[in-house]
C-alpha positions in Angstrom: 88.7 69.0 221.6 92.3 70.2 219.5 89.2 72.3 217.4 87.1 73.6 220.3 90.4 74.8 222.1 91.6 76.3 218.8 88.2 78.3 218.7 88.7 79.2 221.9 92.2 80.9 221.6 90.6 82.8 218.8 88.0 83.9 220.5 90.4 85.5 223.0 91.9 86.9 220.6 89.6 88.8 218.9 88.3 90.0 221.9 91.3 91.2 223.1 91.9 93.2 219.5 88.6 94.5 220.1 89.0 96.0 223.2 92.3 96.8 223.8 93.8 98.1 220.3 91.7 100.9 218.1 93.0 101.1 214.3 92.4 104.0 211.8 92.9 103.4 208.3 96.0 105.7 207.1 95.9 109.7 206.7 92.5 110.0 204.1 92.0 113.4 202.5 89.6 115.6 204.8 87.5 116.4 201.4 87.3 112.0 201.2 86.1 112.4 205.1 83.8 115.0 204.4 81.9 112.9 201.5 81.6 110.1 203.4 80.7 111.3 206.7 76.4 111.8 207.3 77.1 115.0 209.9 79.4 117.4 209.4 79.7 120.6 212.1 81.4 122.9 214.0 80.2 122.8 217.6 81.4 124.3 221.0 80.9 121.7 224.2 79.4 122.6 226.7 78.4 119.4 229.2 80.0 116.3 229.2 77.7 113.2 230.4 79.3 109.3 231.0 76.6 106.4 230.7 78.8 103.6 232.8 78.7 100.3 231.6 78.5 97.2 234.5 80.3 97.9 238.2 82.5 95.8 237.1 83.5 97.7 233.9 86.2 99.4 235.4 88.2 100.4 231.4 85.1 101.9 230.9 85.0 99.2 228.1 81.0 99.5 227.9 80.6 102.6 229.1 79.4 105.7 226.4 80.4 109.6 227.1 77.9 111.6 225.8 78.6 115.3 224.5 76.4 118.3 223.9 77.6 120.9 221.6 76.0 124.3 220.9 76.2 124.1 217.0 78.1 127.4 215.6 78.2 126.8 212.1 76.6 123.2 210.1 77.3 121.7 206.7 75.9 118.7 206.6 73.9 116.1 208.1 72.5 118.6 210.7 69.1 120.0 211.1 69.4 122.4 214.4 70.3 125.7 213.9 72.9 128.4 215.5 73.0 128.3 219.3 70.8 124.7 219.2 72.1 122.2 220.6 73.5 118.5 219.6 73.9 115.4 220.9 77.3 113.2 220.3 78.1 109.7 221.2 81.6 108.0 221.4 82.6 104.8 223.6 84.1 104.9 227.2 87.4 103.3 226.2 90.0 105.4 224.1 91.6 101.8 223.0 87.9 101.5 221.6 88.0 104.6 219.3 86.5 106.9 222.3 87.4 110.2 222.2 87.2 112.9 224.7 86.5 116.7 224.3 86.8 119.5 226.8 83.6 121.6 227.9 84.1 125.0 226.8 86.4 124.5 223.3 85.1 124.4 220.0 85.5 121.7 217.3 85.0 119.9 213.7 82.9 117.0 213.4 82.7 114.9 211.0 81.0 111.5 211.9 78.2 108.9 211.8 74.7 108.9 212.7 72.5 105.1 213.3 69.4 103.9 212.1 68.4 105.2 215.4 68.8 109.1 214.7 71.5 109.1 217.1 75.2 110.8 216.5 78.6 109.0 217.0 82.2 110.0 216.9 85.6 108.0 217.2 89.8 108.5 217.0 89.2 107.5 213.6 86.4 110.6 212.4 87.7 114.2 211.4 88.3 116.0 214.6 89.4 119.7 214.4 89.7 122.5 216.2 89.2 125.4 213.6 92.7 126.9 214.1 94.5 123.8 212.8 92.9 124.5 209.5 94.8 125.8 206.6 92.9 128.9 205.3 92.1 126.5 202.5 90.7 123.9 204.4 88.5 126.9 206.1 87.2 127.9 202.5 86.5 124.4 201.4 84.5 122.9 204.6 82.7 126.9 205.6 81.5 127.8 201.9 78.9 125.5 199.8 80.1 127.2 196.0 82.1 125.6 193.3 84.9 125.4 195.2 83.6 123.6 198.4 83.5 119.9 200.1 79.7 120.1 200.0 79.1 120.9 196.2 81.7 118.7 194.9 80.9 115.5 197.4 77.1 115.9 196.0 79.1 116.1 192.6 80.6 113.1 193.0 84.1 114.4 193.3 84.3 111.8 196.2 86.6 109.1 194.4 90.0 110.4 196.6 92.7 107.2 196.5 95.6 105.8 194.7 93.1 104.7 191.8 91.9 107.6 191.3 92.2 109.5 187.6 91.9 113.2 188.4 92.6 113.0 192.2 95.0 110.8 193.2 96.2 110.0 196.8 97.8 107.5 198.2 95.3 107.6 202.0 97.8 105.0 203.8 100.9 107.5 203.7 101.1 110.7 205.5 104.1 112.1 203.6 105.2 115.6 202.0 103.1 115.5 199.3 100.1 114.3 201.2 99.8 116.6 203.8 100.1 119.5 201.2 97.2 117.9 198.8 95.2 118.0 201.8 96.1 121.3 203.5 95.8 123.0 200.1 93.9 120.8 196.4 90.4 120.4 196.5 88.6 117.6 194.2 87.1 119.7 192.1 84.4 118.7 189.3 85.7 120.7 185.5 84.3 119.5 182.5 82.7 116.6 183.1 85.6 115.0 185.3 87.1 115.4 189.1 90.9 116.9 189.1 92.5 118.6 191.8 92.5 122.2 192.0 95.2 124.7 193.7 97.6 121.6 193.9 100.5 124.1 192.2 102.2 124.0 195.5 102.8 120.2 196.0 
């Protein structure tokens, strides 16, 4: 009997955490997020649709928001071209890492694509407006040459963490050094190894 009660308490605790808490791991470098994302694009929100859950789902825990974006610039994992539409889904409740967008505004998204081909986004993914990017970040994201996230991800400069030899970065910290590296530095492959460039001021 005691074991059954204990198991029930555990299940209820897990369900409560799942429904009421969205937890993200640290402050990741944008290049790391670019490398791990299934898709990356810059687009304008043109439509918002709520797919409701059951009638008693007043908190939208089982609801889905669908956002239709018009592509402005595609960077990775998107076949649609300029002006074409892409639908991105997110959970209906912010406590489940769902995110709301404003129709008429434009965003840079780095998200996941499911086995069914549906694109999803959440609070823990990279979501930014272009105006918030530094000049370095804008260049790294919107180009494909030697000094770009795109090429250096494909050249396997994707290990950007505290154990990295050339691109050390402590994702759990949101300190001055991390912010500087995120805004200015690129983990670039040079002479068969990946190392920070443009990090002199950090």
